[in-house]
C-alpha positions in Angstrom: -220.3 91.0 -122.7 -216.7 91.9 -122.1 -213.9 89.9 -123.6 -211.2 88.5 -121.1 -208.0 90.5 -121.3 -205.1 88.5 -122.6 -201.8 89.2 -120.9 -199.1 90.4 -123.4 -196.0 88.3 -122.9 -193.1 90.4 -121.6 -189.6 89.6 -120.7 -188.6 89.6 -117.1 -186.8 92.8 -116.1 -183.9 91.5 -114.0 -181.8 94.7 -113.7 -182.2 98.4 -114.0 -179.5 100.9 -112.9 -176.9 103.4 -113.9 -173.3 102.8 -114.9 -171.4 103.6 -111.7 -168.0 105.5 -111.7 -166.3 102.3 -110.3 -167.4 100.4 -113.4 -165.4 102.6 -115.8 -162.0 101.5 -117.1 -159.0 103.3 -118.4 -160.7 103.6 -121.8 -163.5 105.6 -120.1 -166.3 103.1 -120.7 -167.9 100.2 -118.7 -165.4 97.4 -118.3 -166.5 94.0 -119.6 -166.4 92.6 -116.0 -169.3 94.9 -115.2 -171.3 93.6 -118.1 -170.9 90.2 -116.5 -171.9 91.7 -113.1 -175.1 93.2 -114.6 -176.1 90.0 -116.4 -175.4 87.9 -113.2 -177.5 90.3 -111.2 -180.3 89.8 -113.7 -180.0 86.0 -113.4 -180.1 86.2 -109.6 -183.3 88.4 -109.8 -184.9 85.9 -112.2 -184.1 83.0 -109.8 -185.6 84.8 -106.9 -188.7 85.7 -108.9 -189.6 82.0 -109.3 -188.6 81.1 -105.7 -185.1 79.8 -106.1 -183.5 82.0 -103.5 -181.3 81.5 -100.4 -184.2 80.2 -98.4 -185.0 77.5 -101.0 -181.4 76.5 -101.2 -181.1 76.2 -97.4 -184.5 74.4 -97.0 -184.4 72.1 -100.0 -180.6 71.6 -100.4 -180.9 72.1 -104.2 -179.5 74.9 -106.3 -178.4 75.8 -109.8 -174.9 75.4 -111.3 -174.1 77.3 -114.5 -172.8 75.0 -117.3 -172.3 77.6 -120.0 -172.1 81.3 -120.4 -171.9 83.2 -123.7 -171.7 87.0 -123.7 -171.7 89.4 -126.6 -170.5 92.9 -126.1 -172.3 95.0 -128.7 -172.2 98.7 -127.7 -170.3 100.6 -125.0 -171.8 102.2 -122.0 -170.3 105.2 -120.2 -170.7 106.6 -116.7 -174.2 107.5 -115.9 -175.9 105.6 -118.7 -179.2 104.0 -117.7 -179.2 100.2 -118.3 -181.9 97.6 -118.3 -181.6 93.8 -118.7 -184.6 92.0 -120.2 -184.5 88.2 -119.6 -186.5 85.4 -121.0 -186.5 81.6 -120.3 -185.5 80.1 -123.6 -185.9 76.4 -122.5 -186.5 74.4 -119.4 -186.8 70.6 -119.2 -187.0 70.0 -115.5 -183.3 70.1 -115.0 -181.6 72.3 -117.6 -182.5 76.0 -117.8 -181.5 78.1 -120.7 -181.9 81.9 -120.3 -181.4 84.7 -122.7 -180.5 88.2 -121.4 -180.6 91.4 -123.5 -178.8 94.5 -122.1 -180.2 97.8 -123.2 -178.6 101.2 -122.9 -181.7 103.3 -122.4 -179.7 106.5 -122.4 -178.4 105.9 -125.9 -181.4 103.8 -127.2 -179.3 100.9 -128.2 -178.9 97.2 -127.4 -175.5 97.0 -125.6 -175.1 93.3 -125.3 -176.6 89.8 -124.9 -175.9 86.8 -122.7 -177.0 83.2 -122.9 -176.7 81.1 -119.8 -177.3 77.3 -119.5 -177.7 76.1 -115.9 -178.6 72.8 -114.3 -180.6 72.0 -111.1 -178.3 70.2 -108.6 -178.9 68.1 -105.5 -176.3 69.9 -103.2 -176.0 66.9 -100.9 -175.0 64.6 -103.7 -173.4 67.3 -106.0 -175.3 65.8 -108.9 -177.9 66.9 -111.4 -181.5 66.4 -110.2 -184.9 67.1 -111.6 -186.7 70.1 -110.0 -189.7 68.7 -108.0 -190.6 71.5 -105.5 -194.0 72.8 -106.7 -193.3 76.2 -105.1 -190.5 76.7 -107.5 -191.4 74.5 -110.4 -194.9 76.0 -111.0 -193.8 79.6 -111.3 -190.8 78.7 -113.4 -193.0 76.7 -115.8 -195.5 79.5 -116.0 -192.8 82.0 -116.8 -191.3 79.7 -119.4 -194.7 79.2 -121.0 -195.2 83.0 -121.3 -191.7 83.6 -122.6 -192.2 81.0 -125.4 -194.3 83.7 -127.2 -191.5 86.3 -127.1 -189.3 87.0 -130.2 -185.8 85.6 -130.2 -182.9 87.8 -129.2 -181.9 88.1 -132.9 -185.2 89.7 -133.6 -184.9 92.4 -130.9 
């Protein structure tokens, strides 16, 4: 009798790419604006993964507004460095979504930064906070949040 395989919880990979020449500032490292860009790209990929994409927004007339953003710049990145952002859902209550992002510089083998975002689900016709009710979005988001609950905190990574 074989035992069922248990899925190992993993963070969501929201971004992988190299530091582009246009991202480099006068100090010859990646400008902080591009850290923001990379974290925002990871957030967009996460939203698309659970179905909150342009089609959902157009169809349902709901979306996410960011309420808070906290970024910590820990290590520099230079042109050509390979980056990856690992994301986890830290909390979701049906309206508020808290995400934690960790930026790794794979070329140097270091953690380069972290970002914490808090966003709220909004009824775009009323421009007011609203509970998420669409099962096509809600179910995969809850499943992802449940898997991410078993991941270590950013401080432990």
